[in-house]
N, C-alpha and C positions, 0 to 999 in steps of 0.2 A: 292359554301359556303352552308353549311349545317343550317337548320331550327333552330338549337339553336345557331348559332352565333349572329343572332340580339339579343336575350336573353340574352346572356351573356354579349353583351356591355350593354343594359339597366341596367342591374342590376350593372355593374360598375359605371355607370353614376349616379345612386341612392348613390350609398357609396362616391361617390366625392362630392355630394350636399349636403349630411350629414355630411361631414367633414371639410365644408368651415369654414375659420377661422373667428372668432368673427367680427374682424375690418370689413370685406368683407360684413358679413351678416348685419352689423349696417348700412353701405353704401347702399346697396340693398334697406332695409326697410325705411330708409329714403328717399328716392324717390319714394315709393308708394302713391297713392291715400287712403284715409283713409279705405275705406272697403278692399281694396286688403290688407293695412298694417296688418287688422283683422285677416283675413285669414292667412296671413304670421305667425302672432302671434301661430294661433292654429294648425301649424305644427308640433312642437314638442319642448320640454321644453328648448332645445339650441337656437332654432330660435327665441323661446319669451325671453330668457336672452339678447340675443343680441342683440334687438330691444330698440330704444331707448324711454325712459320712458314719453317723453312728446313731444306733436308736437313742431315742430320749430316755431318760429313767422313768418318767412317769408313765409313759405310753407301754411301758413293757412290764407294769404290775399286774400282772393276772398268772393264773395258772401255767406250770410249764408244758411244754409240749413232749411227745415223747418219739424219740430217734431208735430206730433198730436198725441194726448192721449185723455184719459177720459173713455174708455170702460175697465176695468179691467187692465190688465197687458199689454194687445197688444197694441201696437202702430205702426204708419206707418211715415217713414221718406222719405222724399223728397229730393234729393240734388239738388245743384245748375243746375248740367244738366239734371235735370228732370227724373232721375234714382229714383226707387220708393223701400223702402225695409220694410218689415213687421218684428219688433223685439220685446221682449219679455223686459220689464222694469217692475218688481212689484212695484219697488220704486215710481212709479209714478201713483199707484192705489189709489185714492182717495188724491192724492197731489194737490196742485196749483202751479203755477211756478209765483215768486213774480219778478225775475230779470233773465237776460241771458246775460252774457259777457264770452268772450274768450272761451269758450268751457262749462264754467260752467255754471251749472242753482243753483239758490236759491230757495229751494221749502219748503212750509208750508204744513204740514199735521197733522192732531190731535192734533193740539197746539203745535206743534215742527216745529223747521225749521231745516234745512240742507242743505249742499253743493252735488250736485251730477253731476258727467260727464256721460252722457247715451254711451259715445262708449267706456270707460273702465269699468263702474260701478263703479269708485271710489265714495266713499261717506266721508263726513266730517260733523259731526252733529255740528249745532251751541248751545251754552249753553243759558238756561232761556230767551226762547221766549217772548217778553212783553206782547203778546196778547194771547187770547184762541180761537179767530176766526176769520176769515176775512169780513171784509166790502168791503172798496176800497183801500185796501193797495197796494202800489206800492213801488218798491225797486231799490237800484242800489249797486254794490260794486266797490271797486277801482282797485283790482287785483286778482289773481288767490288766493284761500282760503289758499295755502299753502305757499303763500308769508308772510313775517313775517309784511308787513306794510297794511295789506288787512284792509279794512275799509267799514262795512256796513251801509247802511241808508235805513230805512222802514218809509215812511210816509204816512199818512192816513189823512183825514178831521175829526176835531174835533167837529166843528160847522160849520154853514155858513160863518165865517170870520175868523176860526182860523184852523190852520194846525198843527198838530200832529207827530214830526219826533223822531224816535227811532232810535240811532245810537250806534254801537258795534265796540271797536277797538281788533284786533287780540291780542289774549293772555289774554282778559280780559273777565270776566265773568258777567260783571254788565254794563247794556244798561244806556245810556244817554238819558233823556226825555226832549226835547226842545219844546217849542209851538212858533208859529208864529200868533201873534193875528190880524194883518191886511191883511190878505190873501184874495185875490178875485178871486183866480182861481174857475174856474167850476172843473168837475170830470177828476182829474188827470190820464193820460193817459200813461206818460213816464216819466222816471227817469234815471240819469246819473250822473257821477263824470268827470268833465271835467276841466283842469287849476285851481286844488284844491279846487272846490267847487259843492257839489250836485246841480244839475239843475231839476227841477220838472216842467213839461207842461201838461197844459191841452188840451182839442181837439180841441183849437180854439187858440186863440193868446196870454194866459196867461204864463208866466213864472216866477217862484221864484227861487232866488239863495241862498245857505248857505255857507258861506265857512269854510273849514278844516282845511287849513293850510296856514302859513305866516298871511301876515296882513289881510287877510280876515276872518281869524278865527273867527269864532262866529257870524259872520254878516250875517243879512238877506237883500237880495235886491230884489226888483220886477219889471218885465219889462212885455211891451205889443210888441209882434213881428209883423214886418210889412213887407209885400213884397219886396223880392230882389229888385223890378221892381222901389220902391218907391224913392225918393230922398234920397242920401247915406249921406247930410249934416247932421251932431251931431248924426249921428246912429252907435252905435258900431256892430262890427261883431261877431257873436256866437263862431266861429271856428268849426262849425259841420254843417252839411245840415240835412234836416228833409223830411224824406219820410213818407207821409200818403197815407192811401190808399193802401198800399204794395200787401195787398191779393188778391185784385181785380184787378190791375194794371198787376199783374203777372198771372191772370187768374188760381189761386189755385183750386177754387172748381172743375173745370174740370180736372187740373191735378192730384188731389188727388182722384178723381172719387166719390165726395161727392153728395150726394143727394140735391136737392134745399129747404128741410125740416130741414137741418140741422143747429143748430145754433153753434158758434165757439167762445169762447173767447179767444184773443190771446195776448201773452206777446210778447215786441218786444225786441230788442237789441241794442248796440251800437257797430260800429264797423271802422276798417280802412281799404280802399281799394285806390290802387292809388293815396297815399298820401292824400285823403281825410278821414275825419272823417265824418261818416253817423250815424243819429240815427233812429230808425224805430220805429214809434210809435205803440204801443198797440191798439188794435181795438176789437170790437165785431161785428161780422158777423153775421145777423140775418137770419133766414129762408126767403125765398123769398114768396111775397105775392100772394096768390090764389094758393097754392102747395095743396098737400094732408094732412092728418094728420101730426100733429107736430112729427119732427124726433128727435134725441139724442141731447143733450147740449155735445158739446164737447170742448176740449180746445187743443191750439197750442202753439208754440213758435217758433221763429226765432232764431239759434242757430248757431254759427260757429263751423266748423267740426274739432275739434282739441281732441287730447286724452291725458290723464292725468293719472297716477297713484298715488294711496296714500296706505300707509301702512295702515291694518285693524284696526289697533289703533291710526291714526292719531288723531288728538284732535284740538280743537280750540285755 
């Protein structure tokens, strides 16, 4: 065999790979992990065209990843298998995440609000943001912003005993403004939509719900959360599990290589795994005492590793 023979075979193999039918390429892409999927899309135009436009729901039933940002457009991403990546996301420069759900982030920046998928760079602008700056705003949305039934809810404290809820329905440009005047919550640290209701939770044991569908529509309810070890007589179940101190319990500071003087404001998420609904609380991780000079104030968000595409002119 001459030295040229292996080269000829290799070239033939490349030609065969480039000529794979679209149906087969789609099946291959659908079986790849997210980062490998993104590399697959970068091979050529045909491979990108054959790739699924959206990650399947079943494929993404895993522990969320962690995205850390706050220093320009350079961001760090840690997978649920502790693999780290550095990515450039100009959209997150100066932005704050209000909510994370099913791979989409709801971001606020310079008086505007928009949805963003970090893995595909898809962006959908939300019209007429009802506030010009953030205080203690926390948000939730019901489904992907490409869905016709998506609902956004942003809550903040109006006074010591008042909550203000801004709500927007898909296809509308006008936000609803709803006040709850009997709230006794502390600082709200988590929000989600479950069973037709917004759920707003504080860092302790407070929970306020607002109905958005069916008989629960436009109805406020408040509860006190109790330990699952308490007597269950007369106690309703939430329908989801709550994780607090998720950052520390997973030793994220060490895994991310963060210095002890770094402060991080974290947005939680709501996801399903092994048929369990799980809420990860938002957190504020303070710099450790006794450290050196004060370090940077960063932001983080727990996010499901999902890929979505949206047309450049996609509107709310």
